[in-house]
C-alpha positions as CSV (number, residue, x, y, z in Angstrom):
1,X,-38.3,-39.4,7.6
2,X,-40.9,-38.0,5.4
3,X,-40.8,-39.9,1.9
4,X,-40.2,-38.0,-1.0
5,X,-42.3,-37.2,-3.6
6,X,-42.1,-38.0,-7.5
7,X,-39.1,-35.5,-8.8
8,X,-36.9,-34.8,-12.0
9,X,-33.8,-33.6,-12.0
10,X,-32.8,-30.7,-14.5
11,X,-31.1,-32.2,-17.3
12,X,-27.4,-31.7,-16.8
13,X,-25.3,-30.6,-19.9
14,X,-22.7,-33.6,-18.7
15,X,-22.6,-37.2,-18.6
16,X,-22.5,-38.6,-14.6
17,X,-19.9,-40.7,-16.1
18,X,-17.5,-38.6,-16.8
19,X,-18.4,-35.9,-14.0
20,X,-15.2,-34.8,-11.7
21,X,-16.3,-32.9,-8.5
22,X,-12.8,-31.7,-8.2
23,X,-13.3,-29.7,-11.2
24,X,-16.8,-27.9,-10.0
25,X,-16.7,-25.3,-6.5
26,X,-18.5,-27.1,-3.8
27,X,-21.7,-25.2,-3.5
28,X,-22.5,-26.0,-7.4
29,X,-21.9,-29.5,-6.6
30,X,-24.3,-29.2,-3.8
31,X,-27.0,-27.1,-6.2
32,X,-27.4,-30.0,-8.7
33,X,-27.4,-33.0,-6.1
34,X,-28.6,-32.1,-3.1
35,X,-32.0,-30.2,-4.5
36,X,-34.2,-31.6,-7.1
37,X,-37.4,-30.2,-9.0
38,X,-40.5,-31.6,-8.4
39,X,-43.7,-32.0,-10.6
40,X,-46.6,-32.2,-8.2
41,X,-49.4,-30.2,-8.6
42,X,-50.5,-27.8,-5.5
43,X,-53.3,-30.3,-4.8
44,X,-51.1,-33.2,-4.9
45,X,-49.0,-31.6,-2.5
46,X,-51.7,-30.9,-0.3
47,X,-52.9,-34.2,-0.3
48,X,-49.6,-36.0,0.1
49,X,-49.5,-34.5,3.5
50,X,-52.8,-34.6,4.7
51,X,-52.4,-38.9,4.2
52,X,-48.7,-38.6,5.7
53,X,-49.3,-36.3,8.5
54,X,-53.2,-35.7,8.7
55,X,-53.2,-34.6,12.6
56,X,-50.5,-31.8,12.3
57,X,-51.6,-28.4,12.4
58,X,-51.1,-26.6,9.0
59,X,-53.0,-23.3,8.8
60,X,-53.4,-21.4,12.3
61,X,-55.0,-18.2,13.4
62,X,-53.5,-17.4,16.6
63,X,-55.6,-14.2,17.5
64,X,-58.9,-16.0,17.3
65,X,-57.4,-19.8,17.9
66,X,-58.3,-21.1,14.6
67,X,-56.8,-24.3,13.6
68,X,-56.9,-26.8,10.6
69,X,-55.1,-29.8,10.6
70,X,-53.6,-30.6,7.1
71,X,-56.6,-33.5,7.1
72,X,-58.9,-30.7,7.7
73,X,-58.3,-28.0,5.7
74,X,-57.7,-30.8,2.5
75,X,-61.7,-31.8,3.4
76,X,-62.9,-27.7,3.5
77,X,-60.5,-27.6,0.3
78,X,-62.4,-30.7,-1.4
79,X,-65.8,-29.2,-0.5
80,X,-64.7,-25.7,-1.4
81,X,-63.8,-27.2,-4.6
82,X,-66.9,-28.9,-5.3
83,X,-68.9,-25.9,-4.3
84,X,-67.2,-23.9,-7.1
85,X,-67.7,-26.5,-10.0
86,X,-71.5,-26.3,-9.0
87,X,-71.4,-22.7,-9.8
88,X,-69.6,-23.3,-13.3
89,X,-66.0,-22.8,-12.4
90,X,-64.3,-25.6,-14.0
91,X,-60.5,-26.0,-16.0
92,X,-58.8,-22.9,-17.3
93,X,-61.7,-20.9,-15.3
94,X,-60.5,-17.2,-13.7
95,X,-61.3,-16.7,-10.4
96,X,-60.5,-13.2,-8.7
97,X,-59.9,-13.4,-5.1
98,X,-60.1,-9.6,-3.6
99,X,-59.4,-10.0,0.1
100,X,-56.6,-9.6,2.7
101,X,-55.2,-12.8,4.4
102,X,-58.7,-14.3,5.7
103,X,-59.2,-18.1,6.5
104,X,-60.9,-18.8,3.1
105,X,-57.8,-17.1,1.0
106,X,-56.3,-20.4,0.9
107,X,-59.2,-22.7,0.8
108,X,-60.0,-21.0,-2.4
109,X,-56.5,-21.0,-3.8
110,X,-56.3,-24.9,-3.4
111,X,-59.6,-25.2,-4.4
112,X,-59.0,-23.6,-7.7
113,X,-55.6,-25.5,-8.0
114,X,-57.4,-28.8,-7.7
115,X,-60.1,-28.0,-10.3
116,X,-57.4,-26.7,-12.5
117,X,-58.8,-23.0,-12.4
118,X,-56.7,-20.2,-12.5
119,X,-56.4,-18.2,-9.3
120,X,-56.4,-14.0,-10.0
121,X,-55.1,-12.0,-6.8
122,X,-56.1,-8.8,-6.9
123,X,-54.6,-6.2,-4.6
124,X,-56.5,-4.9,-1.8
125,X,-55.3,-1.5,-2.2
126,X,-57.2,-1.0,-5.5
127,X,-59.4,1.5,-6.2
128,X,-62.8,1.0,-8.6
129,X,-60.7,2.1,-12.2
130,X,-57.8,-0.5,-11.0
131,X,-60.5,-2.9,-9.9
132,X,-62.6,-2.9,-13.4
133,X,-59.4,-2.5,-15.6
134,X,-58.4,-5.6,-13.9
135,X,-61.5,-7.8,-14.1
136,X,-61.9,-7.1,-17.7
137,X,-58.6,-7.8,-18.7
138,X,-58.6,-11.1,-16.8
139,X,-61.6,-12.5,-18.0
140,X,-62.6,-13.1,-14.6
141,X,-65.6,-15.8,-14.2
142,X,-66.0,-15.8,-10.4
143,X,-65.2,-12.7,-8.2
144,X,-64.4,-13.6,-4.5
145,X,-64.5,-10.6,-1.9
146,X,-64.8,-9.7,1.5
147,X,-66.2,-6.4,3.2
148,X,-63.3,-4.1,2.3
149,X,-60.3,-2.9,3.4
150,X,-59.2,0.6,5.4
151,X,-61.4,3.0,3.2
152,X,-62.5,0.7,0.5
153,X,-66.1,-0.4,0.1
154,X,-65.1,-4.0,-2.0
155,X,-69.2,-4.7,-1.6
156,X,-70.3,-1.0,-3.2
157,X,-67.2,-1.1,-5.6
158,X,-68.5,-4.3,-7.0
159,X,-72.0,-3.6,-7.2
160,X,-70.2,-0.2,-9.2
161,X,-68.6,-2.4,-11.5
162,X,-71.8,-4.8,-11.9
163,X,-74.9,-3.0,-11.4
164,X,-77.0,-5.9,-12.9
165,X,-75.9,-7.8,-9.7
166,X,-79.0,-6.2,-7.7
167,X,-81.3,-7.3,-10.3
168,X,-80.4,-10.8,-11.3
169,X,-80.5,-14.2,-10.0
170,X,-77.4,-15.3,-8.4
171,X,-75.2,-17.4,-10.8
172,X,-77.0,-16.0,-13.9
173,X,-75.1,-12.6,-14.0
174,X,-75.3,-10.8,-17.5
175,X,-72.6,-8.0,-17.9
176,X,-72.5,-6.0,-21.0
177,X,-68.8,-4.7,-20.1
178,X,-67.9,-8.3,-18.1
179,X,-69.1,-10.6,-20.8
180,X,-67.0,-13.4,-18.9
181,X,-68.2,-12.9,-15.3
182,X,-70.8,-14.9,-14.4
183,X,-70.6,-15.0,-10.0
184,X,-69.5,-13.1,-7.4
185,X,-69.0,-14.8,-4.1
186,X,-68.9,-12.8,-0.5
187,X,-66.4,-14.5,1.5
188,X,-68.5,-14.8,5.0
189,X,-71.5,-15.3,6.3
190,X,-73.6,-12.2,5.3
191,X,-75.9,-11.9,2.6
192,X,-75.7,-9.6,-0.4
193,X,-78.3,-9.1,-3.5
194,X,-76.7,-11.4,-6.3
195,X,-73.9,-12.6,-4.6
196,X,-73.1,-16.2,-3.2
197,X,-71.6,-16.4,0.1
198,X,-69.1,-18.8,1.6
199,X,-71.7,-21.6,3.2
200,X,-74.0,-21.7,0.2
201,X,-70.9,-22.6,-2.0
202,X,-69.8,-25.5,0.5
203,X,-74.0,-26.5,0.4
204,X,-73.7,-26.3,-3.3
205,X,-70.8,-28.6,-3.3
206,X,-73.2,-31.3,-2.1
207,X,-74.8,-31.4,-5.3
208,X,-71.6,-32.8,-7.1
209,X,-70.5,-36.2,-6.7
210,X,-66.6,-37.0,-5.9
211,X,-66.1,-38.7,-9.2
212,X,-66.7,-35.1,-11.0
213,X,-63.8,-33.5,-8.2
214,X,-61.4,-36.7,-8.9
215,X,-62.0,-36.6,-12.6
216,X,-61.1,-32.5,-12.9
217,X,-57.9,-33.5,-10.7
218,X,-56.8,-36.0,-13.0
219,X,-56.5,-33.5,-15.7
220,X,-54.4,-30.7,-14.1
221,X,-50.7,-30.9,-15.0
222,X,-47.8,-29.3,-13.0
223,X,-47.2,-27.2,-16.1
224,X,-50.8,-25.7,-16.3
225,X,-51.4,-21.9,-15.1
226,X,-52.5,-22.0,-11.5
227,X,-52.1,-18.2,-10.4
228,X,-52.3,-15.2,-12.2
229,X,-50.9,-12.0,-10.7
230,X,-50.9,-8.3,-11.9
231,X,-47.8,-6.3,-12.2
232,X,-47.6,-2.6,-13.5
233,X,-46.0,-1.9,-16.7
234,X,-44.0,0.8,-18.0
235,X,-46.6,1.3,-20.6
236,X,-48.9,2.4,-17.5
237,X,-50.9,-0.7,-17.9
238,X,-50.8,-3.4,-15.6
239,X,-50.3,-7.0,-17.1
240,X,-51.2,-10.5,-16.0
241,X,-48.3,-12.6,-15.2
242,X,-49.3,-16.4,-15.7
243,X,-47.5,-18.8,-13.4
244,X,-47.9,-22.5,-13.3
245,X,-47.5,-25.2,-10.2
246,X,-44.2,-25.8,-11.5
247,X,-42.9,-22.0,-11.2
248,X,-44.4,-21.2,-7.5
249,X,-44.1,-24.7,-5.9
250,X,-40.5,-25.1,-6.8
251,X,-39.6,-21.7,-6.3
252,X,-41.2,-21.9,-2.5
253,X,-39.7,-25.3,-2.0
254,X,-35.9,-23.8,-2.8
255,X,-36.4,-20.8,-0.7
256,X,-37.6,-22.9,2.6
257,X,-34.2,-24.9,1.7
258,X,-32.0,-22.1,1.8
259,X,-33.4,-21.6,5.4
260,X,-33.0,-25.2,6.2
261,X,-37.0,-25.7,6.8
262,X,-38.4,-28.7,8.0
263,X,-41.7,-29.9,9.0
264,X,-41.0,-28.9,12.5
265,X,-41.0,-25.4,11.6
266,X,-43.5,-22.7,12.2
267,X,-43.9,-19.7,10.0
268,X,-45.4,-16.6,10.8
269,X,-46.9,-15.0,7.6
270,X,-48.3,-11.3,8.0
271,X,-47.2,-10.5,4.6
272,X,-50.2,-10.0,1.7
273,X,-51.0,-13.1,-0.2
274,X,-51.9,-11.3,-2.9
275,X,-48.4,-10.7,-3.5
276,X,-45.4,-13.2,-4.6
277,X,-43.7,-12.8,-0.9
278,X,-47.1,-14.4,0.5
279,X,-48.5,-17.1,-2.0
280,X,-44.9,-17.9,-3.1
281,X,-41.8,-17.6,-0.6
282,X,-44.4,-17.9,2.6
283,X,-47.4,-20.6,1.5
284,X,-45.6,-22.5,-1.0
285,X,-42.6,-23.1,1.4
286,X,-45.1,-24.2,4.1
287,X,-46.8,-26.3,1.5
288,X,-43.3,-28.5,0.0
289,X,-42.1,-28.7,3.4
290,X,-45.2,-29.8,5.5
291,X,-44.9,-27.3,8.3
292,X,-47.3,-24.8,10.0
293,X,-48.2,-21.5,8.6
294,X,-49.4,-19.4,11.5
295,X,-51.4,-16.3,9.6
296,X,-52.2,-12.8,10.5
297,X,-54.9,-11.3,8.7
298,X,-53.5,-7.8,8.2
299,X,-50.2,-6.8,9.5
300,X,-50.3,-5.2,13.1
301,X,-47.1,-5.4,14.9
302,X,-49.0,-6.6,18.1
303,X,-50.8,-9.4,16.3
304,X,-47.6,-10.7,15.0
305,X,-45.4,-10.3,18.0
306,X,-48.6,-12.4,20.0
307,X,-48.4,-14.9,17.3
308,X,-44.9,-15.5,17.3
309,X,-44.4,-15.7,21.4
310,X,-48.3,-18.2,21.5
311,X,-47.2,-20.3,18.5
312,X,-43.5,-20.6,19.3
313,X,-42.8,-19.4,15.6
314,X,-39.7,-20.4,14.2
315,X,-39.5,-18.2,10.9
316,X,-41.1,-14.7,10.1
317,X,-41.7,-12.7,7.2
318,X,-41.7,-8.8,6.3
319,X,-40.5,-6.1,4.7
320,X,-38.1,-3.8,6.3
321,X,-41.3,-1.3,8.0
322,X,-42.7,-4.2,9.2
323,X,-39.8,-5.2,11.5
324,X,-39.2,-1.6,12.5
325,X,-42.8,-1.7,13.5
326,X,-42.1,-5.0,15.6
327,X,-38.8,-3.8,17.2
328,X,-40.1,-0.4,18.2
329,X,-43.7,-1.4,19.4
330,X,-44.0,-0.4,23.0
331,X,-44.5,-3.8,24.4
332,X,-42.3,-5.6,22.5
333,X,-40.2,-6.9,25.5
334,X,-43.6,-8.4,26.9
335,X,-43.3,-10.9,24.1
336,X,-40.5,-14.1,24.0
337,X,-39.1,-14.1,20.6
338,X,-36.5,-16.7,21.6
339,X,-38.3,-19.1,19.1
340,X,-37.2,-17.7,15.9
341,X,-34.5,-18.5,13.8
342,X,-34.8,-17.2,10.1
343,X,-37.0,-15.5,7.8
344,X,-36.6,-13.1,5.0
345,X,-36.7,-9.4,5.1
346,X,-37.5,-8.4,1.3
347,X,-39.6,-5.8,-0.9
348,X,-36.9,-3.2,-0.6
349,X,-33.7,-2.5,0.4
350,X,-32.9,-3.7,3.8
351,X,-31.0,-1.1,5.8
352,X,-27.9,-3.4,7.5
353,X,-28.7,-1.4,10.8
354,X,-32.0,-3.0,11.2
355,X,-30.5,-6.5,10.1
356,X,-28.5,-6.0,13.2
357,X,-31.1,-5.4,15.3
358,X,-33.5,-8.0,14.1
359,X,-30.9,-10.4,14.4
360,X,-29.6,-9.3,17.9
361,X,-33.1,-8.3,19.4
362,X,-35.3,-11.3,17.7
363,X,-32.7,-14.4,17.4
364,X,-33.0,-14.7,13.5
365,X,-30.6,-15.3,10.9
366,X,-32.1,-12.9,8.1
367,X,-32.0,-14.3,4.6
368,X,-33.5,-12.1,1.4
369,X,-34.8,-13.0,-1.9
370,X,-34.5,-11.0,-5.2
371,X,-36.6,-11.4,-7.8
372,X,-40.3,-10.0,-9.6
373,X,-43.3,-11.5,-10.1
374,X,-42.5,-12.9,-13.7
375,X,-39.8,-14.9,-11.9
376,X,-42.2,-16.1,-9.5
377,X,-40.6,-14.5,-7.8
378,X,-37.1,-15.5,-6.5
379,X,-34.0,-15.5,-9.3
380,X,-31.2,-15.2,-6.2
381,X,-31.4,-15.6,-2.6
382,X,-28.9,-15.4,0.7
383,X,-28.8,-18.7,2.6
384,X,-28.9,-18.9,6.0
385,X,-25.2,-20.3,6.2
386,X,-24.2,-17.0,4.6
387,X,-21.6,-14.8,6.4
388,X,-23.7,-11.6,7.9
389,X,-21.6,-9.3,5.4
390,X,-23.3,-11.2,2.7
391,X,-26.9,-11.7,4.2
392,X,-26.6,-7.8,4.6
393,X,-24.9,-6.2,1.6
394,X,-25.7,-8.7,-1.3
395,X,-28.9,-10.5,-2.7
396,X,-27.0,-13.7,-2.2
397,X,-26.7,-16.2,-5.5
398,X,-28.8,-17.8,-8.5
399,X,-31.7,-20.1,-7.1
400,X,-30.5,-23.9,-8.0
401,X,-31.6,-24.8,-11.3
402,X,-31.5,-21.5,-12.8
403,X,-29.3,-19.3,-14.6
404,X,-29.0,-16.0,-13.8
405,X,-26.6,-13.3,-15.8
406,X,-25.7,-10.3,-15.8
407,X,-26.2,-8.9,-19.3
408,X,-24.5,-5.7,-21.3
409,X,-27.8,-3.9,-22.1
410,X,-26.1,-2.4,-25.5
411,X,-24.2,-5.7,-26.5
412,X,-26.3,-8.1,-24.8
413,X,-23.1,-10.0,-24.0
414,X,-22.5,-11.4,-20.7
415,X,-20.9,-8.9,-18.0
416,X,-17.6,-9.7,-16.4
417,X,-17.2,-9.8,-12.4
418,X,-17.6,-6.5,-11.1
419,X,-19.1,-5.0,-14.1
420,X,-22.8,-3.4,-14.0
421,X,-25.5,-4.6,-16.5
422,X,-29.5,-6.1,-16.4
423,X,-30.3,-8.8,-14.1
424,X,-31.5,-11.4,-16.3
425,X,-33.0,-15.1,-15.4
426,X,-33.2,-18.4,-17.5
427,X,-35.1,-21.3,-15.3
428,X,-37.9,-23.4,-14.3
429,X,-39.1,-20.0,-12.7
430,X,-39.4,-17.7,-15.6
431,X,-43.4,-17.1,-16.2
432,X,-45.2,-18.6,-18.8
433,X,-46.1,-15.0,-20.1
434,X,-48.5,-12.4,-19.9
435,X,-51.9,-13.2,-20.2
436,X,-53.2,-12.3,-23.5
437,X,-50.1,-10.4,-24.7
438,X,-47.8,-12.0,-26.8
439,X,-46.1,-8.9,-27.5
440,X,-45.1,-7.5,-24.0
441,X,-44.2,-11.4,-23.1
442,X,-41.5,-11.1,-26.4
443,X,-40.5,-7.6,-24.9
444,X,-39.1,-9.3,-21.8
445,X,-37.9,-12.8,-22.8
446,X,-35.6,-12.6,-25.2
447,X,-34.4,-15.2,-28.1
448,X,-32.2,-17.1,-25.9
449,X,-35.0,-17.4,-23.0
450,X,-33.5,-15.2,-20.3
451,X,-36.2,-13.0,-19.3
452,X,-34.8,-9.3,-18.6
453,X,-35.7,-7.7,-14.9
454,X,-34.9,-4.1,-15.9
455,X,-33.2,-4.1,-12.9
456,X,-28.9,-3.1,-12.8
457,X,-26.8,-5.2,-10.6
458,X,-23.0,-6.9,-10.3
459,X,-21.8,-9.9,-9.7
460,X,-18.9,-10.8,-7.4
461,X,-16.0,-13.0,-7.4
462,X,-18.2,-15.4,-5.1
463,X,-21.3,-15.5,-7.0
464,X,-23.3,-13.1,-5.1
465,X,-25.1,-10.4,-6.5
466,X,-25.9,-6.8,-5.8
467,X,-28.6,-4.7,-6.9
468,X,-27.3,-1.1,-8.3
469,X,-30.0,0.3,-9.9
470,X,-32.8,0.5,-12.5
471,X,-33.2,0.4,-16.4
472,X,-36.8,0.4,-15.8
473,X,-38.8,3.7,-15.0
474,X,-40.0,2.0,-11.6
475,X,-40.5,3.6,-7.7
476,X,-40.4,1.0,-5.0
477,X,-42.4,2.0,-2.0
478,X,-42.3,-0.2,1.0
479,X,-42.1,-3.4,-1.1
480,X,-44.8,-1.8,-3.8
481,X,-44.0,-1.3,-7.0
482,X,-45.5,1.6,-8.6
483,X,-44.7,2.7,-12.5
484,X,-44.4,6.6,-12.7
485,X,-46.2,6.0,-16.5
486,X,-49.5,4.9,-14.8
487,X,-49.8,7.8,-12.2
488,X,-48.5,10.2,-15.1
489,X,-51.2,9.2,-17.4
490,X,-53.8,9.6,-14.7
491,X,-53.0,13.3,-13.6
492,X,-53.0,14.3,-17.3
493,X,-56.6,14.1,-16.9
494,X,-56.6,16.7,-13.8
495,X,-57.6,20.3,-15.1
496,X,-55.2,22.7,-15.4
497,X,-52.3,19.9,-15.8
498,X,-50.2,21.0,-19.0
499,X,-47.3,17.9,-18.2
500,X,-46.6,16.0,-15.4
501,X,-43.5,13.7,-14.8
502,X,-43.5,11.3,-11.6
503,X,-40.0,10.1,-10.1
504,X,-38.9,8.5,-6.7
505,X,-38.0,10.6,-4.0
506,X,-36.0,8.8,-1.2
507,X,-37.8,8.2,2.2
508,X,-36.4,6.7,5.4
509,X,-39.4,4.9,6.1
510,X,-40.4,3.3,2.6
511,X,-37.2,3.9,0.8
512,X,-38.8,5.9,-1.9
513,X,-41.9,7.9,-2.1
514,X,-43.8,9.0,-4.9
515,X,-43.1,12.5,-6.1
516,X,-45.1,14.4,-9.1
517,X,-43.4,17.1,-11.3
518,X,-46.1,19.6,-12.6
519,X,-46.4,22.0,-15.3
520,X,-49.8,24.0,-15.2
521,X,-51.4,25.5,-18.4
522,X,-51.2,29.0,-18.4
523,X,-53.7,30.6,-16.3
524,X,-54.1,27.6,-13.7
525,X,-54.0,27.7,-10.4
526,X,-53.6,24.4,-9.0
527,X,-52.9,23.6,-5.1
528,X,-50.9,20.4,-3.4
529,X,-54.5,19.7,-2.2
530,X,-56.4,20.1,-5.5
531,X,-53.9,17.1,-6.9
532,X,-54.5,14.8,-3.4
533,X,-58.3,15.3,-3.8
534,X,-58.2,14.0,-7.6
535,X,-56.5,10.9,-6.8
536,X,-58.5,10.0,-3.5
537,X,-60.3,7.0,-4.2
538,X,-59.5,6.5,-7.7
539,X,-56.0,5.3,-7.3
540,X,-54.4,3.4,-4.7
541,X,-53.2,5.0,-1.6
542,X,-49.4,4.2,-2.1
543,X,-49.5,5.5,-5.8
544,X,-50.3,9.1,-4.7
545,X,-48.2,11.6,-4.6
546,X,-46.6,12.5,-1.1
547,X,-44.4,15.3,-2.4
548,X,-46.1,17.6,-5.0
549,X,-44.3,20.1,-7.2
550,X,-45.2,23.0,-9.6
551,X,-42.3,23.7,-11.7
552,X,-41.6,25.5,-15.0
553,X,-39.6,23.1,-16.7
554,X,-37.7,19.7,-16.7
555,X,-34.3,19.0,-16.9
556,X,-33.6,17.9,-20.8
557,X,-31.1,16.6,-22.5
558,X,-29.5,18.4,-25.8
559,X,-31.7,16.4,-27.9
560,X,-34.9,17.3,-25.8
561,X,-35.3,14.3,-24.1
562,X,-36.5,14.6,-20.4
563,X,-33.7,12.9,-17.9
564,X,-36.1,11.5,-15.4
565,X,-33.0,10.3,-13.2
566,X,-32.2,14.3,-12.3
567,X,-36.1,14.9,-11.1
568,X,-35.1,12.7,-7.8
569,X,-32.4,15.3,-7.1
570,X,-34.6,18.6,-8.3
571,X,-37.2,17.1,-5.7
572,X,-34.8,17.1,-2.9
573,X,-33.5,20.1,-3.3
574,X,-37.2,21.9,-3.5
575,X,-37.9,20.1,-0.3
576,X,-35.0,21.6,0.9
577,X,-36.0,25.0,0.0
578,X,-39.6,24.5,1.2
579,X,-38.6,23.2,4.6
580,X,-40.3,19.9,4.0
581,X,-38.8,17.1,6.0
582,X,-37.8,13.7,4.2
583,X,-39.6,11.3,6.3
């Protein structure tokens, strides 16, 4: 049996001497006494397994037969950490990663964690304006990049942002617009002017003494910020969510407990690491349970099926569209899925029929996790032992050591069972705050410490929650959160646009798609292609409106406020009138 690491139980509101288990439902008894919150840092977790199970496989890329044991991976992390120290990264430094699930994505995460640096994840869908905003807002010191993704050339976009790179010595970048930025690292072997590559970073690490790394390790606390993820805000400006070791390691641990993970499990991770789904629910689960993480660099249903088959994976994650692509792949029947036992389907509403097919054809007891980046991310989850009905039709019950309440937005009082209100969370999983934005932090975390999700839900008699709608003006497309205000402000810049409103249009494939409702200036003659051409290359592909409607007016209240919730129905009606098929 694996030795338990140091831990601290959340203080209970009652004395054990007076505790009577008969007064409290059994599942709450288990919550308090079968799970614990750990105070290990990410680096300490890694070193724990490198010491106790050194030869066990930790990271596997099955498609290229790249394998790291816990001890091998830990050594590479230490070497990378010393390399980062050599170029000026230290405690509190912000290091960005702009890459798909490449092998050194996780190396750099843990290297930063050991130093006490903050790992800033950059969405691979970002375009020029989004990248520049994030780098400036986050006070980024070092940016790690790969070649690019799809139609985006990350190297060229980086040079556009930092033209000084082409004329400066590596490590001596001086940018007027980005005063904090000192280094760019190319993750790979290629050489680019003004940038380090991975090999050079590892080589520079030879000049740093182990004692210096040990010194920085000793200063890291589990309550330090280790990861910063940017999430769009209702104002249209993304905010940096500061997450600690304590936030994400414990959320990952409890997620694994809900699926009865052990060190014998092998999790196939094909979801992006730059989201909490990948870096917390997958990676932190594996880190805290000492199991194997089978990586897929970028989602490809064939690579996923082959990886599960070859490695005998026991768990698989994905958003609904991923599972659909896997089930409907023409070669699906050629692969043996019988090793699978569980996994998570999350990111958007999960159709009941799809969950049935996954359970029948992929042998998985599917669970789900509900939450947001600000809750690291899990607030509620279904458990592997829950009934099919609970796992299909609810988002489960509270994470252990958290308080989830359905609160009346008008009164601030907790809603009774069955009454709709706002989903709110208080506990170990609540973010440290938004970076350099105390006002926005205060707007979502109330005086009692409850974080307000902006989502509407109800609690049933069994303690399970159902999400029923949103207060926040947000579109969820295939697991990506999109705030209409951000797209509206962008489209206002297009000549001929007098007014614009953006709303979600129901989509069979993605849950929701982006719809833009545009009022033109008098005499303007815009076409759908003009709008899309204006967006391409400037904002992420998933934010570009799928449906573009030119209208004379918006639905309004008697007081003159736009009734955005009615735009969905307006869009569906216009699609019907124009013979546009909703996909």
